[in-house]
N, C-alpha and C positions, 0 to 999 in steps of 0.2 A: 286172338281169344280174347273174352270178357273174362275179368276177374269176379270169381265168386265171393271173394268175401266183401261183403257189403261194409261200405265205410260209415261211421255215426255221426251223426250229423252235431256240428260246433254246436253249443247252446249258448245263448245269450241273458242277461239276466231277466229279459223280456220272457224267454221261454219258460225259465225258472218258475217266474210269476204267475203265467200261466199255466203249467203243473199245480203250483201250489193250490190256487184258486178254482180252476176248471176242470181239467183233464185228469188232475190226482191219480197218478198211477203210481205202481210199487216202484221204490228205490232201486230194483235188482232189475228195472226192464230199462235201468239208463246204461250206456258203457263205462268202462274207467275215465276215460276220457271225460265224459260228459259230468260225472261224477267229480271229479277234479276241479271243475270251474264250479260248481254249487260253491257262492259267497257268503256267509251267513251274514257278513257287516252289510251285503250290499241286499240280501233279502230283507234283510229287518228296515234296512232304510227307506226300498220300495213298496213295502206293505207299508211301513207307518204314514205313508201318502196319503193315503185314503182314509178319512175318518171314522169310516166304517170296524175299521181295525187297530186303530190304534191301543184300546185297552187291551186287545191281545196281543198285539206286538210291546207293548208294555209287561205284562205279566211274562209273554215269556222270552222277554231281555233278563228278566229278574231271575229267570232259573238259570243262566248261566251256560247255557248247553254247548259245546265246543264240535261234539261227534255231526257233522255231517248229513248222513243219515238221519240220526235223531231227529233234528231240526228241521228237516224236511218231514217227517213223521207228525211231528207236534204239528207244525202248522199244517198239513194238510187233515188232521184230524180236527182240529180248532178253529178253523176258518169255514164256513159253510161255501157250500159249493154255489158258485155265481159265474157265468157266461160273461159278464161286465168286469174285465179284467182294468181295464183302464182307472188310473190314477194322474192326477194332476200333479207337475214337479211343483212343491211349495219351495219357492226363493226367498231369501232375506230381503227385505225392504229398506231396512236400514241404511241411511246413508254415513260413509265414511268422514269426518270431518280434516279439514287438510292440516297437514305434519305439523303446519306453521302454530296452527291453532292449538294442537295438541300438546305442542308444544309448552306455548303458554300458558296453558292450564296443568300441566306436569309441574313445570318451574312454581308457579301458585300454589300447588297443594304438595310441594316437596313428593312426589309420586313420579312413577314411570310412567314415558306417555301410552304407553297399554292399558294403564288403569286409565291416565287422562280420557284416553276414547270411551270408556265404557261410562265414564262420570259425564261427557258429551252427552253422548247416548241416551242418559238417564235425564236431561235437563233440557230447557226449552231455552229460547235464543236470548230470551230477555238476563237470563241468568249470565249466560257466557258473553254476552257483552258487557255488564256488569265486572267481569273477572280480567276481561281485555281492557276496560277502561280503569282498569284497579293497576292494573300493569302499566298503564300511563300510554297507551295506543290510541292515536287521534281515532275521531267519527269515522273518517274517510277508509282508512285502514282496515276499521272494522267491518263497516257495511262491505266491503271488498272481500273479508277474510270469512265473513258469515253470510255468504248467499244460499 
């Protein structure tokens, strides 16, 4: 015998993005289980990957809406309907320095290793070579450390 109750489909982040951008159904159409799967943080994050929506997402995040229903409705209202829901995922392209290099820079500036990582990311190789040379590290080792 077949069950007469219809099981609601589990919603992924991509289903929610499609709902916000393309289909825009009413919040009440979603089952309570689907509504629980709505994640404010992930919605903000994925919508902000599309350059067309960056300003909208920035504005909406400034409103600090905590209620899932309200956030969904605001995005449905503010984002124009479109069939193209694809957004390229933006990855960081910064390379982290070797831990030994960060340690040398941290000792030089008398700061934490995480602060040293920030300094390294903001500067060029020549600056880093000068710091390591000042620390008394020979040229061969500097070349190995700064690849």
